MIKOLZA-458789 format. One record per residue (C-alpha): residue in three letters; z, x, y. Coordinates in steps of 0.02 Angstrom, whole numbers, m for minus. Last residue first. Layout:
<pts>
  resn      c3      c1      c2
   Ala       Z       X       Y
...
</pts>
This chain:
<pts>
  resn      c3      c1      c2
   Glu    m778     936   m2011
   Ala    m815     750   m2021
   Ala    m632     714   m2061
   Gln    m577     812   m1907
   Ala    m697     712   m1797
   Gly    m636     548   m1869
   Ala    m454     594   m1837
   Asp    m496     641   m1658
   Ala    m586     475   m1632
   His    m440     377   m1705
   Lys    m317     471   m1594
   Asp    m425     439   m1441
   Arg    m439     254   m1484
   Gln    m250     239   m1499
   Gly    m227     321   m1329
   Asp    m355     201   m1256
   Arg    m255      56   m1329
   Tyr     m92     119   m1253
   Leu    m169     151   m1083
   Ala    m253     m20   m1080
   Lys     m96    m114   m1135
   Thr      12     m29   m1004
   Leu    m125     m61    m875
   Ser    m120    m248    m913
   Val      70    m258    m903
   Met      69    m171    m733
   Met     m77    m276    m673
   Leu      16    m434    m726
   Gly     161    m385    m612
   Met      35    m350    m475
   Ile     m39    m525    m497
   Val     135    m601    m477
   Thr     160    m502    m317
   Phe     m11    m564    m261
   Pro      52    m743    m267
   Leu     203    m696    m158
   Ala     114    m591     m26
   Gly      33    m738      64
   Ile     202    m817     104
   Ile     273    m651     165
   Met     118    m624     272
   Ala     120    m797     350
   Asn     302    m772     401
   Arg     273    m602     478
   Leu     120    m660     576
   Ala     211    m815     639
   Asp     359    m712     698
   Met     262    m571     784
   Pro     259    m656     956
   Asn     449    m644     966
   Asn     532    m721    1119
   Glu     381    m825    1172
   Gly     370    m917    1008
   Ala     225    m888     889
   Ala      62    m985     895
   Leu     m23    m863    1015
   Ile      17    m715     902
   Leu     m42    m815     751
   Ala    m209    m855     836
   Gly    m238    m675     892
   Ile    m203    m600     721
   Val    m313    m725     629
   Ala    m453    m715     759
   Thr    m459    m525     753
   Leu    m469    m528     563
   Ile    m609    m656     573
   Val    m705    m546     698
   Gly    m687    m393     587
   Trp    m739    m501     440
   Ile    m900    m548     530
   Ile    m937    m368     582
   Arg    m913    m302     405
   His   m1023    m445     345
   Lys   m1163    m395     464
   Val   m1156    m214     405
   Gly   m1184    m256     222
   Thr   m1080    m170      90
   Glu   m1100      m6      m4
   Gln    m946      20    m115
   Ser    m992    m130    m222
   Gly    m843    m205    m312
   Gly    m906    m382    m332
   Ser    m969    m397    m154
   Met    m817    m497     m99
   Ile    m694    m362    m155
   Thr    m792    m222     m71
   Asn    m808    m326      88
   Met    m620    m345      98
   Val    m598    m159      69
   Leu    m720    m110     208
   Ile    m633    m225     332
   Gly    m462    m156     283
   Ser    m524      22     307
   Asp    m590     m30     478
   Ala    m421    m103     525
   Ser    m311      37     463
   Thr    m419     175     537
   Val    m436      84     703
   Leu    m248      60     711
   Phe    m214     242     670
   Thr    m343     295     800
   Met    m262     186     934
   Ile     m85     241     893
   Leu    m142     423     902
   Ile    m230     395    1068
   Val     m75     310    1138
   Cys      32     451    1071
   Met     m81     582    1153
   Val     m69     493    1321
   Asn     120     485    1309
   Leu     121     668    1258
   Met      21     720    1412
   Ser     133     620    1528
   Leu     289     696    1450
   Leu     216     871    1466
   Gly     177     840    1649
   Gly     357     803    1694
   Asp     491     758    1569
   Ile     558     794    1395
   Met     684     720    1272
   Tyr     745     568    1370
   Ser     568     507    1407
   Leu     513     547    1230
   Thr     649     434    1159
   Val     594     293    1276
   Phe     415     313    1216
   Leu     463     306    1033
   Lys     583     159    1059
   Asn     446      51    1138
   Thr     383     m36     981
   Asn     559     m79     925
   Ser     609    m148    1095
   Ala     727     m39    1195
   Gly     917     m66    1187
   Ile     949      70    1057
   Ile     844     193    1158
   Ala     932     151    1322
   Gly    1107     156    1247
   Glu    1170     295    1361
   Ala    1019     407    1322
   Ala    1112     571    1350
   Gly    1274     510    1272
   Ala    1271     645    1138
   Leu    1272     513    1002
   Glu    1125     422    1084
   Leu    1020     581    1101
   Asp    1066     625     921
   Ile    1008     453     861
   Ala     840     473     949
   Thr     818     650     881
   Gly     862     590     706
   Gly     730     452     719
   Leu     592     574     764
   Val     642     716     647
   Thr     728     614     511
   Met     600     474     500
   Trp     451     590     514
   Ala     519     706     380
   Phe     555     560     264
   Cys     377     496     289
   Val     312     668     241
   Leu     415     663      82
   Ala     348     489      43
   Pro     168     547      73
   Ala     185     687     m57
   Leu     288     597    m189
   Val     192     434    m211
   Cys       5     461    m184
   Gly      m9     641    m241
   Leu     115     622    m384
   Ile      34     462    m448
   Phe    m146     519    m423
   Glu    m113     691    m495
   Arg     m31     613    m647
   Val    m179     494    m673
   Ser    m300     638    m655
   Arg    m421     651    m508
   Gly    m609     630    m520
   Lys    m622     474    m413
   Ser    m480     465    m288
   Ile    m559     401    m125
   Arg    m604     223    m180
   Ala    m445     207    m283
   Leu    m340     245    m130
   Phe    m441     115     m32
   Leu    m416     m13    m170
   Gly    m229      20    m167
   Val    m217      24      23
   Phe    m307    m142      46
   Pro    m244    m233    m108
   Ser     m73    m154     m71
   Phe     m46    m218     108
   Ala      21    m386      50
   Ile     133    m291     m72
   Trp     188    m170      65
   Trp     231    m314     181
   Ala     319    m414      44
   Trp     423    m261       0
   Tyr     462    m233     184
   Phe     517    m412     212
   Thr     621    m399      53
   Thr     713    m248     123
   Trp     748    m324     295
   Gly     772    m512     309
   Ser     800    m542     124
   Gln     919    m395     109
   Trp    1018    m438     267
   Gly    1035    m622     227
   Phe    1081    m585      47
   Gln    1212    m458     101
   Arg    1284    m581     228
   Gly    1294    m720      98
   Gln    1377    m602     m26
   Glu    1500    m549     109
   Gly    1558    m725     153
   Ala    1727    m713      65
   Ala    1765    m554     163
   Tyr    1744    m650     327
   Val    1863    m784     266
   Ala    1990    m652     213
   Ala    1979    m571     385
   Leu    1999    m743     463
   Thr    2157    m772     362
   Asp    2229    m604     414
   Asp    2182    m636     596
   Asp    2273    m803     609
   Leu    2179    m968     612
   Glu    2175   m1055     782
   Ala    1988   m1027     808
   Ala    1949   m1133     654
   Ala    2051   m1278     725
   Gly    1938   m1292     877
   Glu    1802   m1161     904
   Leu    1746   m1000     822
   Gly    1614    m887     902
   Ser    1738    m753     956
   Lys    1799    m729     778
   Phe    1625    m707     703
   Gly    1573    m590     843
   Asp    1725    m483     809
   Phe    1684    m482     623
   Ser    1504    m437     660
   Gly    1339    m530     673
   Trp    1166    m500     601
   Ala    1208    m542     421
   Asn    1281    m712     465
   Thr    1380    m766     312
   Ala    1550    m779     399
   Gly    1475    m861     554
   Gly    1386   m1001     463
   Met    1524   m1025     333
   Leu    1670   m1057     450
   Asp    1641   m1233     513
   Gly    1594   m1300     340
   Ala    1740   m1210     258
   Leu    1868   m1288     375
   Pro    1970   m1378     240
   Gln    1970   m1214     140
   Ala    2044   m1107     278
   Ala    2229   m1129     244
   Glu    2202   m1109      56
   Pro    2119    m940      76
   Leu    1931    m946      48
   Gly    1836    m889    m107
   Ala    1806   m1063    m177
   Ala    1736   m1120     m10
   Phe    1601    m987     m13
   Ala    1551   m1027    m192
   Asp    1544   m1213    m150
   Ala    1437   m1183       5
   Ser    1313   m1084     m98
   Met    1277    m901     m67
   Pro    1095    m851     m78
   Ser    1053    m721    m211
   Tyr    1069    m533    m198
   Ala     972    m395    m287
   Gly    1032    m220    m333
   Phe     884    m163    m439
   Ser     801     m19    m347
   Leu     940      23    m225
   Ser    1065      26    m367
   Leu     949     139    m466
   Phe     917     261    m323
   His    1096     276    m259
   Ile    1115     459    m306
   Ile     932     495    m260
   Tyr     951     420     m86
   Asp    1115     513     m55
   Val    1035     678    m103
   Met     886     644      10
   Ala     999     587     152
   Thr    1102     746     144
   Gly     948     857     152
   Tyr     853     759     284
   Thr    1009     738     393
   Thr    1035     925     399
   Met     850     944     440
   Ala     860     816     580
   Phe    1020     885     659
   Val     940    1058     659
   Phe     779     987     733
   Ser     858     887     875
   Gly     705     873     986
   Phe     607     994    1095
   Val     527    1110     966
   Ile     535     999     810
   Phe     496     843     913
   Thr     341     928     983
   Gly     291     987     809
   Leu     295     807     745
   Leu     179     755     887
   Ile      60     900     851
   Ile      63     863     664
   Ser      23     681     700
   Leu    m122     733     811
   Val    m196     835     667
   Leu    m166     696     540
   Asn    m246     563     649
   Leu    m398     672     684
   Asn    m427     694     496
   Ser    m410     506     473
   Leu    m533     472     614
   Tyr    m660     587     533
   Lys    m643     509     359
   Val    m637     329     419
   Gly    m790     345     531
   Arg    m901     453     421
   Gly    m887     440     233
   Val    m793     276     242
   Gly    m932     182     330
   Ser   m1014     182     504
   Val    m999      m8     517
   Ala    m812       8     492
   Ser    m799     123     643
   Ile    m889       1     757
   Ile    m783    m142     689
   Ser    m626     m42     721
   Leu    m675      m3     901
   Gly    m694    m188     937
   Met    m534    m222     842
   Ile    m435    m104     953
   Val    m505    m170    1118
   Val    m487    m354    1069
   Leu    m309    m326    1006
   Gly    m258    m238    1167
   Ala    m316    m387    1271
   Ile    m230    m509    1152
   Leu     m68    m410    1159
   Gly     m72    m394    1349
   Val     m99    m581    1371
   Lys      40    m615    1245
   Ser     155    m505    1346
   Pro     214    m335    1286
   Thr     402    m315    1306
   Pro     509    m268    1456
   Val     696    m267    1418
   Asp     828    m404    1432
   Gly     694    m538    1431
   Gly     576    m612    1562
   Phe     486    m450    1604
   Asp     332    m482    1496
   Met     205    m342    1502
   Ile      15    m325    1511
   Trp       9    m384    1692
   Glu     132    m248    1744
   Met      13    m100    1732
   Gly     128      53    1745
   Thr     m15     167    1691
   Ile      59     287    1563
   Ala     216     197    1506
   Tyr     124      30    1517
   Leu     m16      97    1408
   Gly     114     155    1282
   Asp     199     m13    1274
   Ile      26     m92    1251
   Phe     m11      23    1104
   Gln     161     m15    1032
   Ser     119    m201    1030
   Val     m53    m162     958
   Gly      30     m67     816
   Phe     151    m205     773
   Gly      10    m333     766
   Ile    m106    m212     675
   Thr      20    m192     535
   Val      54    m379     527
   Ser    m132    m417     519
   Val    m165    m285     386
   Gly     m43    m373     270
   Leu    m114    m545     313
   Ile    m295    m494     286
   Thr    m258    m397     128
   Ala    m154    m538      53
   Val    m297    m660      84
   Val    m427    m542       9
   Gly    m321    m508    m146
   Leu    m286    m693    m169
   Val    m473    m722    m160
   Asp    m503    m589    m293
   Val    m379    m668    m414
   Val    m446    m844    m382
   His    m625    m786    m413
   Gly    m572    m708    m578
   Leu    m494    m872    m632
   Phe    m655    m962    m586
   Gly    m762    m860    m705
   Asn    m795    m683    m761
   Met    m608    m645    m770
   Leu    m594    m769    m914
   Arg    m699    m646   m1013
   Gly    m550    m533   m1047
   Phe    m382    m607    m993
   Leu    m254    m471   m1029
   Pro    m359    m312   m1038
   Thr    m470    m387    m899
   Leu    m328    m397    m771
   Ala    m369    m241    m668
   Ala    m553    m291    m657
   Arg    m501    m445    m556
   Ile    m453    m339    m406
   Thr    m620    m253    m377
   Leu    m698     m83    m406
   Pro    m826    m145    m533
   Met    m810     m72    m709
   Asp    m867      99    m768
   Arg    m729     109    m901
   Thr    m646     272    m847
   Tyr    m692     266    m662
   Ala    m679      82    m615
   Tyr    m547      36    m744
   Tyr    m429     177    m696
   Ala    m463     166    m509
   Leu    m415     m18    m497
   Ser    m254      m2    m596
   Leu    m207     160    m510
   Gly    m231      84    m338
   Thr    m130     m73    m374
   Val      18      18    m451
   Val      m7     156    m320
   Tyr      19      45    m169
   Ile     183     m26    m234
   Ala     239     148    m287
   Trp     210     204    m108
   Ala     341      85     m41
   His     464     121    m182
   Phe     449     310    m163
   Gly     493     311      20
   Tyr     477     205     177
   His     600      63     142
   Leu     717     160      29
   Phe     716     314     140
   Thr     769     208     288
   Tyr     898     125     175
   Arg     987     286     133
   Tyr     953     345     311
   Ala    1064     211     385
   Ser    1194     237     249
   Gln    1216     418     301
   Ile    1211     382     488
   Ala    1348     248     483
   Glu    1493     371     494
   Pro    1426     437     661
   Asp    1451     263     736
   Asn    1307     148     785
   Gly    1371      11     667
   Ala    1548      24     603
   Val    1580      75     423
   Ala    1643     m13     266
   Gly    1629    m185     349
   Ala    1514    m253     213
   Val    1377    m283     341
   Val    1397    m104     403
   Glu    1378     m38     226
   Pro    1232    m157     197
   Asn    1139     m93     353
   Ser    1147    m136     537
   Gly    1170     m21     687
   Trp    1110     140     606
   Leu     980      33     517
   Gly     900     m12     683
   Leu     904     168     743
   Pro     833     235     580
   Glu     693     104     582
   Ala     648     107     768
   Thr     619     295     782
   Ala     495     323     641
   Phe     463     135     649
   Val     316     111     767
   Met     219     272     741
   Leu     268     276     558
   Gly     207      99     526
   Val      41     136     609
   Gly       9     283     493
   Leu      82     207     335
   Gly     m52     186     203
   Ala    m221     202     289
   Gly    m180     357     389
   Phe     m83     443     250
   Met    m211     410     114
   Met    m352     463     230
   Ser    m257     621     277
   Phe    m211     659      96
   Trp    m388     646      30
   Ser    m459     739     181
   Phe    m339     884     152
   Asn    m357     882     m38
   Ser    m547     891     m21
   Phe    m644     732     m57
   Glu    m756     679    m202
   Pro    m643     749    m337
   Lys    m733     850    m473
   Glu    m794     775    m637
   Gly    m757     884    m790
   Val    m746     736    m909
   Thr    m808     578    m825
   Gly    m697     484    m705
   Met    m513     445    m682
   Val    m450     593    m780
   Arg    m313     564    m910
   Arg    m178     697    m901
   Gly     m35     579    m862
   Thr     m71     457   m1003
   Ser     m65     578   m1150
   Pro      70     686   m1073
   Ile     196     545   m1042
   Val     284     591    m878
   Ala     159     511    m758
   Val     153     344    m851
   Ile     343     338    m867
   Val     372     377    m682
   Leu     241     247    m634
   Phe     328     109    m734
   Val     500     151    m665
   Val     435     137    m487
   Phe     346     m28    m518
   Leu     502     m96    m605
   Gly     604     m68    m447
   Val     472    m166    m351
   Ile     489    m306    m479
   Val     677    m312    m458
   Ile     682    m329    m268
   Tyr     541    m458    m253
   Phe     610    m566    m393
   Ser     786    m559    m319
   Asn     721    m630    m153
   Phe     614    m762    m239
   Ile     707    m927    m214
   Glu     796    m905     m47
   Leu     657    m793      21
   Ile     524    m921     m22
   Lys     623   m1061      60
   Gly     644    m963     222
   Asn     460    m919     227
   Trp     410   m1099     202
   Ser     520   m1150     350
   Gly     452   m1013     463
   Leu     273   m1055     418
   Thr     309   m1237     458
   Ser     391   m1196     625
   Asn     249   m1083     685
   Ala     109   m1196     623
   Asn     189   m1351     699
   Ala     214   m1266     867
   Pro      37   m1197     868
   Phe     m54   m1358     821
   Val    m234   m1331     879
   Leu    m233   m1139     885
   Ala    m123   m1102     734
   Trp    m203   m1238     627
   Leu    m377   m1181     678
   Val    m338   m1000     632
   Leu    m261   m1047     465
   Ala    m408   m1160     421
   Val    m529   m1019     468
   Met    m433    m899     355
   Ile    m430   m1016     205
   Gly    m614   m1063     225
   Lys    m666    m881     246
   Ser    m582    m834      83
   Ile    m655    m985      m8
   Leu    m830    m950      61
   Ala    m831    m763      22
   Ile    m756    m778    m152
   Pro    m871    m923    m200
   Val   m1028    m837    m128
   Ser   m1004    m672    m218
   Tyr   m1101    m549    m110
   Asn   m1261    m451    m148
   Glu   m1360    m565     m30
   Tyr   m1242    m682      61
   Phe   m1360    m722     205
   Gly   m1509    m747      91
   Ala   m1557    m664     m72
   Asp   m1496    m620    m246
   Ala   m1323    m696    m223
   Thr   m1185    m617    m326
   Glu   m1115    m662    m496
   Ile    m969    m554    m547
   Glu    m996    m499    m726
   Leu    m863    m396    m814
   Asp    m932    m332    m979
   Thr    m794    m202    m998
   Phe    m690    m278   m1138
   Pro    m608    m135   m1231
   Glu    m678     m70   m1397
   Pro    m583    m129   m1549
   Val    m454      m6   m1620
   Ser    m506      71   m1785
   Met    m405      56   m1945
</pts>
């Protein structure tokens, strides 16, 4: 019995003339309406926007933390199965015998620059250092933060956040889009990935909703990336020029001021719009190649002048540790701890004081000593053994707080980023096999990320362990840790030259991410067209700038990234559901196409 042909008659109505010629008017107007409303809310009622976004974010994390953790683990398992099965792994995304559009070098450099370039510049030093001071082993009290014993667990979670799981998120979206676009000749847009499940419903309003959610997630995911990158760009400019007007000196350490952030944002986005107008074949490709070359130079500098032996030793042990704990990292989810559950685990002497003790005992960012010193009244009079038992009773709450504030934030960030990176990966991967796509876009960039994290972050940790930095790198802001590490590693003219090169590299990574995001948003709104209008690229570049700027201005003075982070996590949730449906949909498509191939082969043999 033959398998019915797949539904491929996807029709996305676009305007024939006028301002929105060749664009889907509903997708464009709804997406713009949501973004303009967000900008106006943040500008007119900044305090309300900041507090409301924070409250919504907290509720989402309480309810959906386990969902985020488990579904990302399922993404990894799904891709492993698809790559391992011969019949699915060898499928070519294109016509038989079609060659890839880009060379392996350009393919990898564009993938690297769009996927994690800015994140690596900011977090290659900040992530290992931050996790060295706080990770689940430290939260559990098994090791002390910032001690040599905490290095192994620090890199376990560093590899988790920037490794196979992160890239699996991108590849689930990218593989879904590329498969339908190049094997079924369907539009390169988000709704195409759900046609095996919903068929003709994707031609109507439901399809518009799916594409709009992709656009919104893309804008918010790219916004957070650019926000962190612009902050580091300003830190770098200050390191080079000493311009004080771009910095805020009101805290413990200098941080970029809102004036500096907005000025840097305007410069970066102006360059991004220019690059986006030139198209993926020119601007993005050439900038990506430059990014990779400068990245290799920076990495080489750390290899020569940094702690390379320490880094490579850490790389090997961390990789083994990461693999050993892979399943528990993938599916070990925590739920919020209720007051009743906390009280039930307390010693009898402490139970009447449960309300006074719970906040400190479940605080993931504190310590046992900090918990004790913060107690007042009758709670402060409890003996050390009782307080130790109280602190132990709050471990689940601390683990949930840490996971939701760190790992789940990253999963939401990568998921929000995945319409952009996934569609971009699909755009540059025509002609490659499914297995090549999975291995090339998961294993290769993850291994490079691990090298960056161990070489740059390991050097920073080694400088702190040796006492050379005396806490200066740990105490610096996240976006300034790279420049502080360089200042303790080298000096003189070479330091100045490297600071300048880092600023250029940050700028080109930012421009690559932003202009790629602009191109992707226009692709979605034009019904999958890879050739989009220049004026709409400019308009969406301006809208993206306005969203980032408005949310920076709406946030509190102490952390101008708060509103951006909260909006991104909220926007990522609906697209997480869509990604789960993509996984089910692709499973169905691969199975049915396999059945069709077997039927065709059987028919050919019968004819012979």
